[in-house]
VEXNUGU-631878 format. One record per residue (C-alpha): residue number from 1; residue in one letter; x, y, z. Coordinates in nm, 2 decimals, always signed. Layout:
N
{n NUM; res A; c1 X; c2 Y; c3 Z}
...
//
This chain:
73
{n 1; res M; c1 +11.76; c2 +7.62; c3 +8.09}
{n 2; res A; c1 +12.12; c2 +7.60; c3 +7.99}
{n 3; res A; c1 +12.30; c2 +7.92; c3 +7.89}
{n 4; res G; c1 +12.28; c2 +7.98; c3 +7.52}
{n 5; res Q; c1 +11.99; c2 +7.74; c3 +7.46}
{n 6; res K; c1 +11.80; c2 +7.84; c3 +7.15}
{n 7; res A; c1 +11.42; c2 +7.84; c3 +7.10}
{n 8; res S; c1 +11.32; c2 +7.51; c3 +6.94}
{n 9; res V; c1 +11.00; c2 +7.31; c3 +6.91}
{n 10; res D; c1 +11.20; c2 +7.02; c3 +7.06}
{n 11; res N; c1 +11.21; c2 +7.22; c3 +7.39}
{n 12; res I; c1 +10.83; c2 +7.20; c3 +7.43}
{n 13; res Y; c1 +10.85; c2 +6.91; c3 +7.68}
{n 14; res A; c1 +11.16; c2 +7.04; c3 +7.86}
{n 15; res L; c1 +11.11; c2 +7.18; c3 +8.21}
{n 16; res D; c1 +11.25; c2 +7.52; c3 +8.13}
{n 17; res G; c1 +11.24; c2 +7.49; c3 +7.75}
{n 18; res K; c1 +11.21; c2 +7.80; c3 +7.53}
{n 19; res V; c1 +10.96; c2 +7.76; c3 +7.24}
{n 20; res P; c1 +10.95; c2 +7.99; c3 +6.94}
{n 21; res V; c1 +10.67; c2 +8.25; c3 +6.97}
{n 22; res L; c1 +10.50; c2 +8.14; c3 +6.65}
{n 23; res N; c1 +10.48; c2 +7.79; c3 +6.78}
{n 24; res A; c1 +10.37; c2 +7.89; c3 +7.13}
{n 25; res I; c1 +10.07; c2 +8.09; c3 +7.02}
{n 26; res P; c1 +9.86; c2 +7.79; c3 +6.91}
{n 27; res F; c1 +9.94; c2 +7.62; c3 +7.24}
{n 28; res G; c1 +9.83; c2 +7.93; c3 +7.43}
{n 29; res L; c1 +9.50; c2 +7.95; c3 +7.24}
{n 30; res Q; c1 +9.44; c2 +7.58; c3 +7.31}
{n 31; res H; c1 +9.50; c2 +7.64; c3 +7.68}
{n 32; res I; c1 +9.25; c2 +7.93; c3 +7.68}
{n 33; res L; c1 +8.99; c2 +7.72; c3 +7.51}
{n 34; res A; c1 +9.04; c2 +7.43; c3 +7.75}
{n 35; res M; c1 +8.99; c2 +7.67; c3 +8.04}
{n 36; res F; c1 +8.67; c2 +7.81; c3 +7.88}
{n 37; res V; c1 +8.52; c2 +7.47; c3 +7.82}
{n 38; res A; c1 +8.61; c2 +7.36; c3 +8.17}
{n 39; res N; c1 +8.39; c2 +7.64; c3 +8.30}
{n 40; res I; c1 +8.09; c2 +7.58; c3 +8.07}
{n 41; res A; c1 +8.07; c2 +7.20; c3 +8.06}
{n 42; res P; c1 +7.95; c2 +7.15; c3 +8.42}
{n 43; res I; c1 +7.67; c2 +7.41; c3 +8.36}
{n 44; res L; c1 +7.56; c2 +7.22; c3 +8.05}
{n 45; res I; c1 +7.57; c2 +6.89; c3 +8.24}
{n 46; res V; c1 +7.37; c2 +7.01; c3 +8.54}
{n 47; res A; c1 +7.12; c2 +7.20; c3 +8.32}
{n 48; res G; c1 +7.06; c2 +6.88; c3 +8.12}
{n 49; res A; c1 +7.02; c2 +6.67; c3 +8.43}
{n 50; res C; c1 +6.77; c2 +6.92; c3 +8.57}
{n 51; res G; c1 +6.57; c2 +6.91; c3 +8.24}
{n 52; res M; c1 +6.60; c2 +7.28; c3 +8.16}
{n 53; res D; c1 +6.50; c2 +7.39; c3 +7.81}
{n 54; res A; c1 +6.75; c2 +7.54; c3 +7.57}
{n 55; res K; c1 +6.64; c2 +7.90; c3 +7.64}
{n 56; res N; c1 +6.71; c2 +7.87; c3 +8.02}
{n 57; res T; c1 +7.04; c2 +7.68; c3 +7.96}
{n 58; res A; c1 +7.16; c2 +7.95; c3 +7.72}
{n 59; res M; c1 +7.06; c2 +8.22; c3 +7.97}
{n 60; res I; c1 +7.26; c2 +8.05; c3 +8.25}
{n 61; res V; c1 +7.57; c2 +8.00; c3 +8.02}
{n 62; res L; c1 +7.56; c2 +8.36; c3 +7.90}
{n 63; res S; c1 +7.53; c2 +8.49; c3 +8.26}
{n 64; res I; c1 +7.83; c2 +8.28; c3 +8.36}
{n 65; res I; c1 +8.03; c2 +8.42; c3 +8.06}
{n 66; res V; c1 +7.95; c2 +8.77; c3 +8.16}
{n 67; res W; c1 +8.04; c2 +8.70; c3 +8.53}
{n 68; res I; c1 +8.38; c2 +8.55; c3 +8.42}
{n 69; res R; c1 +8.44; c2 +8.85; c3 +8.20}
{n 70; res Q; c1 +8.36; c2 +9.09; c3 +8.48}
{n 71; res S; c1 +8.58; c2 +8.91; c3 +8.73}
{n 72; res V; c1 +8.88; c2 +8.91; c3 +8.49}
{n 73; res G; c1 +8.87; c2 +9.28; c3 +8.43}
//
């Protein structure tokens, strides 16, 4: 990033671009949701392929969510 470069939405695609905080928050939330979905989608796919009912699928998804939460801290 060049010295004196200001935070701008135009910098979002720059390698070392500085984005204003209010514009960066939605991008951060989108990133978190994408990571969450990437962990849950394979479980739903495999459970559907195995023919599990909704109750067992929900139990597996919730146990994975608890496991992720415990491993994060």
